[in-house]
N, C-alpha and C positions, 0 to 999 in steps of 0.2 A: 394560170389558175386552173384548178380541177373542179369540175362540178359533178356531184354524184349524189346518189340516194343515201340517206342515213341508214345505219344498221343499229342493232341493239348495243354495239360497242361504242356508239356515239352518244348514247343517252346522257351520260354525265356532262359532257360539254354542251349539249342542247339545253339541259336544265340550267346551266350557268348562264348561257346566252339569253335564255328566256327571262330569267330573273333580272339580268342587266337591262333588258328591254323594258320590263315592267317597272323597274326602278326609275326609268326616265319619266314616268308619269306619276308614280306613287312611291314615296320614300319608305313608308311604314307598311311593308308587306306582311301578311300573316306568316307566322313561323312555320305553319304546316304546308305552305305553298310549295316549297321545294319537293317535299315528299309526294304531294298530290300530282305535281307535274311528272315526276319520275314514274309513279304508278301508272299514270295515263299513257306515257310513252312506252313503258314495258308491255302494256296490254295491246296498244293500238299499232305500234310499229310492227310488232310480230304478226298481228292479224291483218295487216295491210289496209286498215281503215284510216290510218294516218300515213300520208306520203310526205316525207320530209326531205327536202333537197338542201345540200350544203355546198358552199363555195370554199375551197381550200387553197391557200397560198403557202408554199414552202412548209407544208405539214400543219399549218394553223387554220382552223375553221374561222373564217372571217365574216361569213354571211349565211343566213338560213331563211327558209320559208317552208310552210307546210300546208297541205290540204287535209283537212279533217273531214272525212267522208261519212255520209249517212244516206239512208233511203227515205224517200217520201212517196206519196201516191203518184203513180205515173200520170202523165198528161200527153197532149198531142205532140209536144216538142221533145219530151223526155220519157220515152216509152218504158224505160226500165227504172225510172225514179232515182237514179244515182246522182247525188248532189254532193258538193264539198264546199266547205267554207275555207277561204284563204286566211291563214292566221300565222302568228309568230314570225312576221316578216321583219327581219332585223339584220343590220350590218354594223359591225363594230365601228365606232366613230372615226377612227383613223383610216378606214378603208372606204368611207362614203364618198360619193361624187365621182367614182371611177367607172361606173357602168356595170358593176358586178351584179347588182340586183336585177337589172333588166335581163341579163343572160340567165341568171338563176331562175327567174320567174318563167322565162320562155321554156327552159328545160322542165320545170315543174309542171307547167301546163301540158306539155307533151306527155309526161308521165301520167298525168291525170287522164288524158284521152286514152292512153293505152290501157288503163285500168277500167275503162268504161264510164267514167264520170262525164256527164253531159252538161252540167251547169256548175259554175263556180261562183259563189257569192263572196262579196268582199265589202267591208265597211272601211273606207280609206280615210287617212289623214289628208286634209285638203292639199297640203303641199306635195303629196305623193300621187295625186290624181293624174298628172301628165305621164308619169311612169306607167301606171296601170293602163292608161289608154294606149300607150305605145305597144303594150303586149296583148291588146285586144279587148280589154274591159270597156263596158259602156256604162254611163251614169244613168241611174234611174232615181226619180224623186218620189217614188211611191212606196218605198220601204218604210214600214212602221214597226215599232217594237214596244214591249212593255217589260219592265223589270219586275220580277216576282220575288 
């Protein structure tokens, strides 16, 4: 298995994997979604505000995860305000349960550190919490949100 960062040459396969991932939760995705994902990746992979890691086996991308970075007001823990949200965490069904994602996330977290990210946020599927804890995430029950 090869773990590496995505480049603009990988955008097409990332879009396909992202759509497969989303179809696991919602069958009727908006038609415009594919183009919106592609536009996002073209902009943010190139400006390095999206760090995407890929796991490749025999030339096939089997797993991906990304950090979508942004800045917020600095605080006592994060003096530079660099934060990222972990998203698009996906492994093709036939490759699940083999430990690939743990290795991929470990690699991605290190890449995030190198880029100056101090905090990574994640909203996890309950069954994935043990995986995230193994790579260093902590659970907090104080996160609130509002859909606008």
